[in-house]
Phi, psi and omega in degrees: 000126184267133180272155179281167185296315183290331177291319179298319180296320180295320180294320181295319179296317181296319179295320180295318179297319178299319179296321179295320179297317179296320179296318179296320180295323179294318179295319180296320180292319179294322179289335180282336185262345180258151183293157179267114178262147179292162179281173183300317178299320179295320178299319180295319179295321179294316179297321179295320179295317179296317179296321178295318180297316179296320180297320179296318179298317180295319179296317179296320180295322180281345182270343184244134176226143180244118177272123184290160178296139181078015181230165171230145183261124176264122185267129176248126177252109184053039178091347181265140181284126179274159182272055176205153182232130181271133176278189181290145177119196185266137180220152177252135180230170178284120184295142176067349180253324181251148179224145183242126175253127183262130176243137181281133180247007177283171180294127180240162180239139176225133182229139181208149174271143181222148178225149181202174178247135179284179181296331177261025172064035173264133181287130184233136177234146179204170178238127181251130174230133181224146172259134186210168169208155179274155178291119184300327182286343182245026180298324180292325178293318179298317179294321182291321185269326187243335182089177182291334179264045184296332182297318178284334183281322189239321186289313182300309179293330178296319178298314182298313182292322180294319179295315180298314182291325184280317181295328180295346179277351185237149167285165181297321179293324179293331176295338177268311183284332179242048186300313183296322178296316179297319179295322178296321178296317179296314181298319179295320180296318180294315183296316182295320181292315183287332180295331178286348177251023176064029175247120185266119178270124181271304179217151178235127179247129181234124177284172180298149177286139179247135181243177176292158184297320180298316180290324178297319177296321179296317179295321180297316178296322179293322179294320179297316179296320180293321177296321177295319177299316179297323178296316179296320178297320178295320178296318179297320178296321179296318179295319180296322178296316179297317179297318178298320177297320179296317179298316180297318178296319179296317179296320178296319179295319179296318177297322179295319179296318178297316179297320179295317180296318178298320179296315179296321179297317179294323179295318180296320179298319179295315181296318179299318178296321179293321180295323179294324181277327184217104180295341182277007184296321179296319179297322179294320177297319180296320179296320180293332183262000182290136182271003177090002181260137178278146178289158180287333181215154178241120179262180178294331179285344180093119176282336178248115183293336182254002178217115182237140176286141181291140178276180182298319181293322179291325179292320179295321181294321180292322179294318180298321178293327180288323180295326176290000000 
């Protein structure tokens, strides 16, 4: 059965409409199952907001600096050192233009070995250790002139030169006998040199000087000989003291003997004078010195010098006197 022309046209239109409806339904279903992404203008705005936030954080981070305790901040403006020093704490600086370098101002220690030649050309070695700190007010000057590694730039060569110049003023023996004086000269030289570079030296420690083995043996033998000499001198002084004491004792004894002799001579003179004036003086002395004991025997000479028994002639004489 053949369709007419207008019928064919109507069928074609109906088929086309059905296809369009099916396509729209497919698009609607696909859009419902996939995620919704922002459009291109929205993406640009989000990226701009994130970039702005990051830029603000960076600016704030570059604008604030914290100087740690025991440090000072040296400010650099586009690489140039500014004439100001930041103390401890929080500070604000120009972001991206200024930079802060922190230098420690607390007490630090530096130790170095040094060698030099004495005035008599003896090789001397020692170890120098010093406690120091930089001047807090001149931290920017130190950084500008010496840099952050100023200890290696100025302290190490200063120690070497000071030791060489100071040790050359002494002989090797004087470095031993005048050790404290030599150490004081070295310490003063180091302190004076570093003070001109705004480095304050607190204390300087110097170990004993070391010499070559041959010179050390020579010094040891000389010290032993000197100690022996001192011992002999002490022994001589002891002998001299004993001899002086003996002389003094002898002189005192001689003076005592002279005094005793003079006394006895004077006593004899007095006794002789008394005997001349009074013959009974001896008998009186005997009576005063008698201990009260009678002798065991009486001789013709008389046991008692102050009491004698009468003899026959004396008895006859006494009887005749009694008869009268």
